N, C-alpha and C positions, 0 to 999 in steps of 0.2 A: 735262298734255298736253305741256309742253315741259321736263319734268324731265330732268335730265342734259344739258341743252343745252351745257354747258361741256365735256363730254367726248364728245359724239356729234355729229359734223359734220352729219349729216342733220337732227337736231333743231335744231341751231343755225341752219342755213340755212332751215329751215321757220319758225322763230321770226322771223328777220330778214325773210323774205318776207311773213309774216303781218302784221307791223307796217307794212311798205311798202304792201301791198295795201289794208289798212284805210285808211291815210292817203290814198292815191291815190283811193280811192272817195269821199272827201269834198272833194277839190280841185275847184275850178271854174275856168273859163277866165278869169274876172275877176282872179284872184289866182294866177297860175301859179307853180310851184315847181321847184327842182332837188331830186330825191330819188332815191337818197341823195345827200347833199352831201359827206360825208367818205368818203375811201377807207378801206375796212376789210379790205383784202387785201394780202398781200405781192406782190411783183412777179411771182411765178409763179402768182398767182390763188388761192392758199390763204388762207382767211379767218383773221384774227387770232384769232377765237374767244375774245375776252376780254370781250365785252359792252360795250366802250368805244370807240365807241358801238354799240349794237345798232340804232339808228335815228337818222337825221339828215335834215334838209331845210332849204332856204333859200328864202325868198320872193323872187321875182325883182323885184318892184316896189319893195322897200325894203331888201333885203339881210339882213333878220332871219333868224337861224339858230336851229334847235332841235336839241338833242342829247339822246338818251336813253341813259343809262348804267345797265347792270344790275350790281348789286353784291349778291351773295348774303349778305354779312356785315351788311347793314342790315335793320332791321325796319320802317322807316317810309319814306315818300316825302319826299324833299327836293327843293326847287326853288330855283334862284337864277339871277340874271342876271349876265352878264359882258359886257365889251366888248373886242373884239379888232380892232385896226386900224380903229376907228370904226364897227364893226358890232356890233349887239346879238346875244348868244347866250343863249338860254334853255336851261338845263340841268336835266334831271330825273334824279334818282338814286333807284333803288328795286330791289327784288328781283323776280324773275319772278312771284311770287304776286300782285303788285299790277298785273298786266297790264291789267285793265279800267280801273283808276284812271289808269294811264299813258295809255291811249287817250283818256280824257275830258280829261286835261290837254293832250294833243296837239291835240285838237279845239278847245279853248279858245284855245290859242296861235294856231292857224291863223285863227280867227274875229276876232282882234283886229287 
């Protein structure tokens, strides 16, 4: 469905929107978020279109951040935590074929 997202701006934007819409559909008022959290466009509004990140969010209650990076050169999903300026960042790296698994991991991050 999102093949060629790296070369087709419409598919890229649709993929980005799809992940945001999915995430916002699971967000509740008890744990509000900033989504997207990272800026993914140049100053003229053109998207970077590099998949880094394709999705990001920050929990307002504790500052935890999630970042999903799409890398078509990887065959598996990698997850790791990092800390920047005292805030936890959970990073998921995968290719677009793992989209359903990525969504599950995003839900898990939000629930913790």
